[in-house]
C-alpha positions as CSV (number, residue, x, y, z in Angstrom):
1,M,109.7,122.5,90.2
2,T,109.9,121.1,93.0
3,I,111.8,121.9,96.6
4,C,113.4,119.3,99.2
5,P,114.7,120.8,102.7
6,Y,116.3,117.4,103.8
7,C,116.0,117.2,107.3
8,A,118.5,114.0,108.3
9,F,118.7,114.7,112.0
10,Y,119.4,111.5,113.0
11,K,122.8,111.9,110.9
12,V,123.3,114.6,114.1
13,S,123.1,115.0,117.6
14,F,119.7,115.7,117.7
15,T,119.9,119.3,120.5
16,Q,117.4,122.3,119.6
17,E,121.1,124.3,118.6
18,A,121.9,122.0,116.0
19,V,118.7,122.6,114.4
20,S,118.2,126.1,115.2
21,I,122.0,126.8,113.1
22,F,120.5,123.9,110.2
23,I,117.7,126.1,110.2
24,D,119.8,129.5,109.6
25,H,121.6,127.8,107.2
26,L,118.6,126.5,105.6
27,L,117.2,130.2,104.9
28,V,120.4,131.4,103.7
29,E,119.8,128.7,100.7
30,M,116.4,129.5,100.2
31,N,116.9,133.2,100.2
32,R,119.9,132.5,97.4
33,Y,117.8,130.8,95.0
34,H,115.2,134.1,95.6
35,S,118.1,136.3,95.0
36,R,119.5,134.8,91.6
37,Y,116.3,133.8,89.9
38,G,113.8,135.7,92.1
39,R,110.0,134.1,93.3
40,L,110.0,130.4,91.4
41,T,106.9,128.5,91.5
42,V,107.0,125.9,93.2
43,D,104.4,122.9,92.9
44,T,105.2,120.0,95.4
45,I,107.2,120.1,98.5
46,F,109.3,116.9,100.3
47,F,110.3,117.0,103.6
48,G,112.5,114.3,104.5
49,G,115.0,112.6,105.6
50,G,113.0,110.2,108.0
51,T,112.8,112.3,110.6
52,P,111.5,116.1,110.1
53,N,108.2,115.3,112.4
54,V,111.0,116.3,115.2
55,L,111.0,119.9,114.2
56,S,109.6,122.3,116.9
57,K,106.4,124.4,115.8
58,A,108.7,127.2,115.7
59,H,111.5,126.2,113.8
60,M,108.5,124.3,111.1
61,S,107.6,127.7,110.9
62,S,110.6,129.6,110.1
63,I,111.0,126.8,107.2
64,M,107.5,127.3,105.8
65,T,107.5,131.4,106.5
66,A,110.8,131.2,104.1
67,I,109.0,129.3,101.5
68,H,106.5,131.2,101.0
69,T,108.4,134.2,100.7
70,C,111.3,132.8,98.5
71,F,109.0,131.3,96.6
72,N,105.6,131.1,94.6
73,V,103.5,128.4,96.3
74,V,100.7,126.9,94.4
75,S,97.5,126.4,95.7
76,D,97.4,122.6,95.1
77,V,100.8,122.0,95.8
78,E,101.8,118.3,97.0
79,F,103.0,118.6,100.0
80,S,105.0,115.8,101.8
81,M,106.0,114.8,104.8
82,E,107.7,111.7,105.8
83,M,107.4,110.4,109.6
84,N,108.6,107.4,111.7
85,P,106.0,106.4,113.8
86,G,106.4,107.0,117.9
87,I,107.6,110.8,116.9
88,H,104.2,112.6,117.7
89,S,100.9,113.9,119.3
90,I,98.1,114.8,117.8
91,S,98.1,118.3,118.1
92,K,101.7,118.2,116.5
93,L,99.8,116.4,113.2
94,Q,97.7,118.8,113.8
95,F,100.2,121.8,113.4
96,F,101.7,119.7,109.9
97,K,98.7,120.0,108.4
98,D,97.8,123.6,109.5
99,M,101.0,124.4,107.7
100,G,99.3,122.8,104.7
101,V,101.2,119.0,104.4
102,N,98.9,117.0,103.0
103,R,101.0,113.8,101.8
104,V,103.0,111.9,104.5
105,S,105.3,108.9,104.4
106,V,105.5,106.8,107.4
107,G,108.3,104.8,107.4
108,A,107.1,101.6,108.8
109,Q,109.7,99.1,106.9
110,S,107.6,96.2,107.8
111,F,104.5,95.4,109.9
112,S,106.2,92.0,111.9
113,Q,107.6,92.9,115.1
114,S,110.7,90.0,114.0
115,V,111.7,91.9,111.2
116,L,111.7,95.0,112.5
117,D,113.5,93.8,116.1
118,D,116.0,92.7,113.2
119,Y,116.7,95.6,111.4
120,G,116.8,97.2,114.7
121,R,113.8,99.5,114.2
122,R,113.1,101.9,117.2
123,H,109.4,101.4,116.9
124,S,107.2,98.5,117.1
125,V,104.2,97.3,115.3
126,S,101.6,98.8,117.6
127,D,103.7,102.1,117.3
128,T,102.9,102.4,113.5
129,L,99.2,101.4,113.5
130,D,98.7,103.9,116.5
131,F,100.4,106.3,114.2
132,I,98.8,106.1,110.9
133,C,95.3,106.1,113.2
134,D,96.5,109.2,114.3
135,V,97.3,110.5,111.1
136,R,94.1,109.7,109.6
137,S,92.3,111.3,112.9
138,V,93.8,114.6,111.7
139,G,92.5,114.5,108.4
140,F,95.5,113.3,106.4
141,N,94.1,111.1,103.9
142,N,97.3,110.7,101.7
143,V,99.5,108.2,103.2
144,S,102.4,106.0,101.9
145,V,103.9,103.2,103.4
146,D,107.7,102.5,103.1
147,I,108.3,98.7,103.0
148,M,111.2,96.3,103.5
149,F,112.0,93.4,101.6
150,G,114.2,90.9,101.0
151,H,116.6,90.0,104.1
152,L,118.1,86.8,103.8
153,D,116.3,85.2,107.5
154,H,112.7,86.9,106.8
155,Q,110.2,84.2,105.6
156,V,107.6,85.6,103.1
157,A,104.6,85.2,105.9
158,D,105.9,88.5,107.3
159,L,106.2,90.1,104.2
160,K,102.8,88.5,103.5
161,T,102.2,90.0,106.8
162,S,103.1,93.8,105.8
163,L,101.2,93.6,102.6
164,Q,98.0,92.5,104.5
165,H,98.3,95.7,106.8
166,V,98.6,98.1,103.8
167,L,95.6,96.2,102.5
168,D,93.6,96.2,105.4
169,L,94.2,100.3,106.3
170,K,93.9,100.8,102.9
171,I,97.0,102.7,102.7
172,S,96.7,104.7,99.9
173,H,100.5,104.8,98.3
174,V,103.4,102.0,99.2
175,A,107.2,102.3,98.5
176,L,109.3,99.0,97.9
177,Y,113.0,99.0,99.4
178,G,114.8,95.7,98.8
179,L,117.2,95.1,101.1
180,A,121.3,95.8,99.8
181,I,124.3,94.6,101.9
182,L,127.2,97.2,102.2
183,E,130.5,96.9,103.6
184,G,130.8,99.2,106.6
185,T,127.6,98.2,107.7
186,P,126.4,96.0,110.9
187,F,124.9,93.5,108.4
188,G,128.1,93.8,106.2
189,D,130.2,93.4,109.5
190,M,128.2,90.5,110.1
191,G,128.6,88.8,107.3
192,L,125.0,88.7,106.0
193,H,124.0,88.8,102.5
194,V,121.5,89.3,100.3
195,D,120.0,86.0,98.2
196,D,119.1,87.8,94.7
197,D,116.9,85.1,93.7
198,Q,114.7,85.2,96.7
199,Q,114.3,88.7,97.1
200,A,113.2,88.7,93.2
201,D,110.9,86.3,94.1
202,Q,109.8,88.3,97.4
203,Y,109.4,91.7,94.4
204,A,107.8,89.1,91.9
205,M,104.9,88.3,95.1
206,I,104.6,91.9,95.9
207,Q,103.8,92.9,92.8
208,D,101.1,90.4,92.4
209,V,99.3,91.0,95.5
210,L,99.6,94.8,95.2
211,T,98.6,94.9,91.5
212,S,95.6,92.3,91.9
213,H,94.0,94.5,94.7
214,G,93.9,97.9,93.0
215,Y,97.1,99.0,93.5
216,G,98.8,100.4,90.2
217,Q,102.4,100.1,89.5
218,Y,103.8,103.1,88.0
219,E,107.3,102.7,89.2
220,V,110.1,99.9,89.7
221,S,109.3,100.3,93.7
222,N,106.5,102.4,94.2
223,F,102.7,101.2,93.8
224,A,99.3,104.0,94.5
225,L,95.8,103.6,94.2
226,D,94.3,105.9,91.6
227,G,95.0,109.7,92.1
228,F,97.4,109.1,94.9
229,Q,101.1,108.6,92.8
230,C,103.6,110.6,94.0
231,R,104.0,114.0,92.0
232,H,107.1,114.9,93.7
233,N,108.7,111.9,92.8
234,I,107.8,111.8,89.1
235,K,109.6,114.8,89.0
236,Y,112.8,113.2,89.4
237,W,112.5,110.8,87.4
238,T,111.1,112.8,84.0
239,F,113.9,115.2,84.5
240,Q,111.9,118.3,85.8
241,P,113.1,120.9,88.1
242,T,113.8,119.7,91.6
243,V,115.4,122.1,94.2
244,G,117.4,120.7,97.5
245,L,118.1,122.4,100.6
246,G,120.2,121.3,103.4
247,P,123.4,118.7,103.7
248,G,123.5,115.7,101.1
249,A,120.2,117.3,98.8
250,H,120.4,116.6,95.3
251,S,119.0,118.8,92.5
252,F,118.2,119.7,89.1
253,F,118.3,122.8,88.1
254,N,118.8,124.5,84.8
255,E,119.6,121.4,83.3
256,R,122.1,120.1,85.6
257,R,122.7,118.2,88.4
258,Y,124.3,118.8,91.6
259,A,124.3,118.2,95.3
260,N,124.8,119.5,98.7
261,A,127.9,118.3,100.9
262,P,126.8,115.0,102.3
263,D,127.5,116.0,106.2
264,Y,126.7,118.5,108.2
265,Q,129.8,120.1,109.8
266,T,130.8,120.0,106.1
267,Y,127.0,121.6,105.0
268,L,127.5,124.1,107.4
269,S,131.1,125.2,106.7
270,R,130.5,125.9,103.1
271,G,126.8,125.7,102.6
272,D,127.0,126.0,99.6
273,Q,126.4,123.8,96.3
274,D,129.2,121.3,95.4
275,D,130.1,121.9,91.9
276,A,127.3,120.9,89.1
277,D,127.5,117.4,87.6
278,A,127.8,117.3,83.5
279,L,124.9,117.9,82.0
280,V,121.9,114.7,81.7
281,D,124.0,112.4,78.5
282,V,121.4,109.6,77.4
283,G,122.9,106.7,79.6
284,L,121.4,108.3,82.8
285,Y,118.6,109.2,81.7
286,L,117.6,105.9,80.4
287,A,118.3,105.1,84.0
288,T,116.1,106.8,85.6
289,R,113.1,107.3,82.8
290,L,112.5,103.8,82.4
291,R,111.7,103.6,86.6
292,Y,109.5,105.6,85.4
293,L,106.6,103.1,84.2
294,V,104.9,105.3,81.7
295,P,106.1,104.7,77.4
296,I,109.1,106.6,76.2
297,N,108.5,108.3,72.5
298,H,110.4,109.4,70.4
299,H,110.1,112.7,70.4
300,D,111.0,112.6,74.3
301,F,114.7,112.0,73.2
302,L,115.1,114.7,70.0
303,D,114.1,117.2,72.5
304,R,116.5,116.7,74.8
305,F,119.1,115.5,73.0
306,G,118.5,116.3,69.1
307,E,119.0,112.6,68.4
308,D,116.7,109.6,67.8
309,V,117.8,107.8,70.0
310,V,115.2,104.9,69.7
311,A,116.7,104.2,66.1
312,R,119.9,103.9,67.8
313,I,119.1,101.5,70.1
314,G,116.0,100.2,68.3
315,P,117.8,96.2,67.4
316,K,118.1,95.9,71.8
317,L,114.3,97.4,72.6
318,K,113.4,94.5,70.2
319,E,115.5,91.9,71.8
320,F,114.5,92.6,75.1
321,S,110.5,93.4,73.5
322,L,110.8,89.3,72.6
323,M,112.1,88.3,75.7
324,G,109.5,89.8,78.0
325,W,111.5,92.8,79.5
326,M,110.3,95.7,77.5
327,I,106.7,96.9,76.1
328,L,107.0,98.4,72.9
329,D,105.6,99.7,69.6
330,E,106.2,102.1,67.0
331,D,105.6,105.6,69.5
332,G,108.0,104.2,71.6
333,F,108.5,101.7,74.7
334,M,109.0,101.2,78.6
335,L,109.4,98.7,80.8
336,S,106.8,95.4,81.5
337,D,106.4,93.9,84.7
338,R,109.1,91.4,84.6
339,G,111.5,93.7,83.0
340,C,111.3,96.0,86.5
341,L,113.5,92.8,87.7
342,V,116.2,93.5,85.8
343,L,115.9,97.2,84.8
344,D,120.2,97.8,85.7
345,E,121.2,95.0,83.4
346,L,119.0,95.9,80.8
347,V,120.5,99.8,81.4
348,G,123.8,98.1,81.0
349,H,123.4,97.7,77.7
350,F,122.6,100.7,76.5
351,S,125.6,102.5,77.8
């Protein structure tokens, strides 16, 4: 099982008092699971939300003490922490390592300064390079970076610059984020839009560069050197038990999906989870599981749904296989490299 304390402090006014109140509610959540289910075994931990590295040592110690009290954490746990460049010190990074963190996800977004400026990022390329150097200097060998792509005004050369830094730094894991424009956001108010064809071309170029340099694509948006796939993320895509803690955190536990209140104040006032969603259906299973580029077998559906879904959707699978979007054999099926570009459209045909 995995647990995910969600520490998105950028969403609230960051004061020590606010964080202390947040920590108190986080501990209440952990104790609730402990009282109901005993010491559940945990083999991955993921501190997310972009800025958990702003946690003080005292707050981090409180959370870790509670985790080890309420859960049975295995000795080889994968313990990931998201960190933004520029918020760190060597001593703080060493402290996180001493607390058990062994995987760092860096919110680089780009290694082109003009791109960072357009996105309004607070860090510079130099900040990112210095941060990665410091992360490695304290012994973190499992380092992931986030890379954004698909901005209409950004050049392919900008993206190639970012990828070249990834290769030169021998980053072990890359997570891709295609730009999406939502109403009510600054980009939306500016009238910016995404050119789907341009974004698809950039995505295909990223696939080609990374896979040709030894990075295996194990999910639609994730690439890793051998042995550095994110165990935590794989749990999401394969519907393994996940407990989310904190505002906006999502869980999949006891075969139910549920989420905490998304905003900080509502989370503090309620504390408890929202009502559970319906059980996972075939459509949701396919939409999520197809992202993970490992074949889906007949028995996967039989075990979960008591139905040989492959037989029902077989004609569509054959059609998509002929078009080069799906890899199909007698045991199961999975997305092809080309299929990653049209996943949402394919899933729509299965619903």
